[in-house]
N, C-alpha and C positions, 0 to 999 in steps of 0.2 A: 313649393314650386310645382307646377303641373307637369304632366308628362311631355307636353309639347314645348315647354320653355327651352330656350337655347342660350340664356344669359350665363355669365360666369358666376357659378356658385362655389363657395369654398369647399363643399363636399361633393362636387360633381366631377364627372370625367367624361371625356369625349368617347361616345360609343355609338355603334350602328343600331338602327331600329330593329325590332324583332323580325320584320319581314325583309331585312337586308337592304333597306333604302338608304337615304342620306343620313349622315351622322348627326346625332343629337347629343345634348348633354343631359345625363341622368345622374341624380345623386346616388350615393352608395346604398341608400335606404330603398331604392327602387329596384323591382325585379329585373327590369331591362338592363340595368347596369351590369348585372351578374351573368346575363346570357352570353355576352361576348368574352367572359372570363372563364367559362367552363371548358374543361379539357378532358380528353381520354388518356388515361395512363397507358404506358406501353411496357412490354417486357419481351425478352429474347428467349426463344426456344428453338433448339436445333438450328442455330445461326440465322433464324428468321425473326423479324420484329413483329410482334402481335399486339393488337390494341384491345384494351378492356372496353366492353360495351357500356358499362355504367360511367356516369359523369363524375368528375371530381373538380375541386376548386382550391386554389391557393389564396389564403387571406393573410395580409400583413397588417398587424394592429399593435401599436405601442411598442415598436421595435422587435416584435416576434412574428416570424412567418411560419405558417403551418399549412399542410395540405390535408384536406378533408375528403373522404370518400362519401359521395352522396347517395349511393346505393339505388340508383334509378337510371334507366336509359332514356327517360322522357325529359327533354330539355326544359320544358316549362316547369315541370315539378322540381327538377334539379336547381333551377334558378331561384325558385321560391325557397328551397332549403338553404341555399347559399346566402340569400338575403336574411333569413331568420337567424343563421349562425352569426352574421355580422351584427344584427340587432342585439343578440344575446351578449356579444362581446362588449358592445357599447353600454349595456345596462348592468351586466354582472361581472365582466372581466374574464380573463383566460381560465382561471382555476375552476370557477363554477360551471362555465360553458363546457369545458372538456369533461368535467365530472358528469354532467347531464348527458353528454353524447356517448360516453364510454359505458358499455353494458356492464352492470354489476353482477358478479357471481353470487350464487346463493350463500347465505350466511352459514358458517360451519355449525353443526349440530352440537359440538362439544364445548362451545364457548359459554362462559358464565360471567361476563363482565359488561361494562357499559359500552357505548358506541364510540369511544375515543379513537381517533385516527392516528396514523403514523406521523403525520405532520404535527398534530397537537402534542403527541408524546415527545417528539424531538424539540418542539418549542419549549415545553416544560423542562426538559433536561437542560437545554441551553440557558434557561432562566435561573434554575436552582443549582446546577452543578458548577463547580469551579474548575472548568476545563479550559485549556488553551484553545484558541479558535481553530488552529490547525488540527489539534487532536479531536475536537468535536466534529469537524467536517469529515475526518477520516472514519470515525465511528458511525456517523450518520450515513455515509456512503455505503458502509458494510450492511447496515440494516436495510437501507433502501434496495440494495441488490438482492437480498433475501426476499423482501416483499415483492419485488418485480418478478422474480421467478415464480413465486406462489400464485400470484394473480395473473401471470401470463402477459405482463406488460412488455411490449417490444423494446428491446435494448439494442438498437442498432447504432450506427456511427452518428446518427443525429443527436444522440445524448451528449456527445462531446462538442456539439456546435455551440460555442459560447457566444459568438458574435450575433448570430441570428436567433438566439433564444431557445435553441434546441435543448440545452441542459435544463433550463427553467421549466420548459414544457414537460420534459420527462419527469422532473421532480414533482411537478404538480399532479401528474397521474398517480405517482406513488403516494404522495402525502394524503390523499383522500381515502386510501385503503384502511379499513378498520384494523385496529391493533389486534383484535381477536382473530383476524385471519391467519396470524402466525401461529398455527397449532403444532403440537408435537409431530403429528403425522405429516403435515406439510413440510416441516423443517427436515424430517427424515428423508422425504422425497428429494428435497433440494440437496441434501448431503450426498445421496447416491448419484444424482446427476452431475454434481461437481466432481466427485471422485472418478467417474467414468471417463473423464477427459484424459486420464493417465494411460489408458489402454493397457497393454500387457508388459510394457517396459518397466523393469523393477526400479531403475534410476528415476524414470519419470514419475513413478508412483510416489517415491519419497518427496519429489519436488511438489507434486500436487497436494500431498498430505500436509506439507509445511505451509503451503499457500492456504489450504482449507483451514488449518489451525489459526492462521493469522486472521482470516476473515471472521471465524467464529469467536476468537478472542476479542476482536474489536467490537463485534455485535454484542457479546455478553457484557462488555464493559459498560454499555449504556444501561443495563439492568442490574448493576451491582447494588448491593445492599446500601452502600454509602450514598446512592443516588435515589433509588425509588422508595427507601424507607425514611427519607427525611420528612419531618413534620409539615413542611411547607410544599411537599410534592403533591399535586392535586389530581394526577392521572392515576386511575386504578388499573394496574397491570393484571390481565386475566390469568386465571389458573384453569387447568384442565384435568379431567379425570383420566388417569392413565392406569393400565393394568399393573399389578404388583404381584410377584410370585408368592409373597408371604402374607400380604394383607388383602389380596384380591383386587383392590382398587384404592388409589390414593389421589390426592390433588397435588398438582405440581405446575410450576411455570414451564414454558416450552424449553427454556435454555437449561433446565435441570434434567432434561431427557436426552440430550445429545452430547456425545463424548468426543474428545479430541482424538485424532488419529496418530498412529506411531510415526514419528518424524525421523527416526534413525539418528545416527551420530551427527552432531553439529561441529565436531572438531575441525579446526582449520587445517587444510593441507596446502603446503607451499606449492605453487605451480612448478612444474618440471623445468629445471634449468634456470630458475629465477632465484636470485638472492638480493637482499637489500644492498649489499656491497656493490654488486654489478650494476644495479639500477642507479645508485647514486653516482658512481664513477661515469657511467654513460650519460646521465642527465647533465652532469657538470661539463662534459665535453660538447654535448649537442644543444641542450636547451639554454644553458647559461648565456651563450653568445647570440643565439638566434631568437629565443623566446624567453626573455628574462622573467616576465610576469608569470608565465606558466611554470618556470623553474622555481619561483618562490612558492607557488601553490604546491608543487611537488614536495619541496622540503618540509612545509608545514604539515602535510598529510603523512608522509612516509617517516620523517625523522622526529616528528613531535606527536604523531597520532591524532591530529585534529580531524574532525568531521568536515565534510565538504562545506556545509553552511558556516561552520566556525572559521575555517580558513578564508572563506569568501569575504568576511567582514572583519578579519583580524586587524587590530590597531597596533601601531608601534608602541603605544603606551602599555600594552599587555606584555611586552618583552622586557625582561629584567636581566641586564648583563652582570649584575653583582652576584647573583646566585645561579645564573644561567637557567632561568625558568620562564615559562609562558603561562600567564594567568588567564584561564578561561572562565569567564563569568558573564552574568547577564548585564547587558548595557542597552543603549537606545536602539541597537540594530538587531540584537538576537537574544533569545533566552535558551541556554543550553538544554539539550534533550533530557527529559526526565529530571531536570534539576541537577545534571551531572557536572556542575561547575567544579573547578579545582585548579591545582597547579601541576603543570607538566615540566619535569626537569629534563634538560637537553644537554647534549655534549657542548663544551665550550667552543669547539670549532664550528659547530652549526650556528651558534649564537653570533659568532664573529662573521660567518658567511652571510647571515641574514642582515646584520647591521651594516654590512658593507654597501647595501643598496639604499640605506636611509639617507634621504637628502631633503626631507620636508619636515613639517610639523609633527610633533610626537603624537598628536591626536588624529593624524591622518591614517589612512589604510596602508597596510604593509604592501598589498598588491594594488597597483594603479589600474584604473579602468575608465574608459570614456563613458561607460554606462553607469549612471548614478544610482544610488540606492533610494528606494522608496518603499513604504509600507504597503504590502498587498496581502490578499487573503489566500493566495496560492504560492507555490514554490517558485521563487525567482532569484537568480544569481546575478549579482552585479558584474561579475567577472566571466560571464557566459562565454565570450569568445576565447578567453584564455583557457577555460575548462575544456573547450572543444579541441583546442591545440594539444592539451595534455592527454586527453582521452585517445586521440589518434596516435600520439607517441607511445602511450602504454600498450595499445593494440599491436604496434609494430615491435614491441619489446617483450612479448610473451605473456602479457596480462590479458587473458581472454574472458574473464568473469563478466557477468552482466553489469555489476556495479564496480567498475574499475577503480574509482577513487576510493571507495570503501575497502577495496582489496589492499590498498596501501596502508590503511589503518590496521588491517589484519596482519600484514607483514610486520608492522611496528610492534604490535602486541605479541606476536609469536616470537620475535627476537628477544623482547624484554623477558618474557616468561622463561624461555630457554636459558637465558644468561643469569637472571636474577630471581626466578621463582614466581609462583602463581600470585603471591601477595603483592609483590612489586608490580607485576603486570596489571593487576586489578587497580592499583593506585594510579598508575600512569594512564591507563585507559579510562579512568574515572567511572568505573562501573558502580552501580548502586549496591551490588552484593558480590561476595567472592564466588557464589554459586554461578553467577552469570559468566565470570571469567573461566571457571572450571569447566563449564559446559561447552566452551568454544576453543579452549587452548589446553594442551597437554603439558603438564609440568614434568620435565625429564627427570627431576630428582625423585619423583614418586614411582618411577618405573623400576620394577624389581625383576631382573633376569635370572633364570635358573642357572647356577654355576656348573656348567658341564664342560668348560673349556679343557680341564685336565683329563677328560675322558677320551679326547681325540688326540692320539699320539701318531706321529708320522714314522717312528722307527719300529712299530709293531709291538712295543712293550706294553704288556697289560698293566694298566694302572688301577689299583684298587682304591676306591674312595675312602675318605677318612671316616672312621667310626667316631662320630661326635659324642655318642653316649659314653664312651670309655675315655675320651679326651686324648686319644693317641691314634696314630696311623696304623691301620691294620696291615698285617703281613700279606704277601702274595699267596701263602698257603691258606687254604680255607680253614676257617675256625671250626673246632670240634663242637659238635652239638652237645650241650650239657644236659639235654633232656633224654632220658632213657625210657624205653617203652614200658608202660605200666608202673613207673615210679614217679611219685609226686615230688615236686621240688619244694623244699622248705623256703618259706618267704620270711 
């Protein structure tokens, strides 16, 4: 269609002519179409709104909307650039177009591998590694975050824009980064920048250290020997020459050169003034009558130690009144974390309390909800409204932790360990190893206090401690020294 045509074209839009005359219809492939869609970005400084001289344009294509800086104050030139971007999107798609428009940094001098990208590496891991979808997405997010920092990719709020394609656009910028860009030096810079967020507060430092360890652990998991050393893994992970105090220089992967930070004690500390007895009694008086579904969630998490996702889809069929147990296992709705399925034994009174609410089929959910369950790639709870009710109630009753529902599970584990020992706690919590339980809970039976109680007397009487080597209590009179000066004692 020529410039002067005014008919209805499927790819045309009503726009003014370049000289501001009457409106005409131009296709999106025409420069004049983009002239009326150019705009100047604005920003605020000293409470004044300022305008950027260079033009920019917003383009919506295949469900994704993105703004492009055209780097020119000339309107004719800007319109040509906008048109060319749109033509590139039609021919090559978002990923290639953004890759061509994004300036590529110089290749690191210390790389010694092929040109595989982050996206290709992640695709190969997903193809060859037997990881759950949620686990893989968590690991991939950690790696992309490191790569974004190294290459200076902007990570603003738009990366969380799922509906308008902001997340996909951000990922595409990361996935074209060469795998060889993640060098030991670059990762060391990322680590320093991450840890600086703590400032000088010692408590904040421990929190940031733990957060850093989590990110590093997730990232390293993608490069584990079980993944990259498989015979069908086709991506070559680069090695770098790093200085070595003994050998002068050696080759190593980047993840072999970065260490975890000191995380401090992970032992659970009961919130001040909070006990599981008080919480249960108060929940029975308040939640049971007003928010019965939230009350059932509360009982499953605090009195049975179920995780939030496990309680959300718990079925009546999992409850066994014969031995007062709750069986946590993989079903069509959930796979337990790290394969931590097993049986949790509960008090008979709790089982009776839970079964008193049963009025439907044994295959139905324990907690009723108007929000149905459906498989998704992100974290979604079918009892979301009931969880919000429970979270507000916990906040009002002394639970101030960031993960309030998980705090209930910790209270459960702490009480079991204190009453029955670390091994019983590990079994009830369904931990993979006893070391996991020991790192988070203190077994009171292992605490050995120095016996000094008999040394503190209120009547002023001096108490001489027992001489355990002689097997009898020493007298108050000091013992005579058997050693004489200059005389050797016969042994």
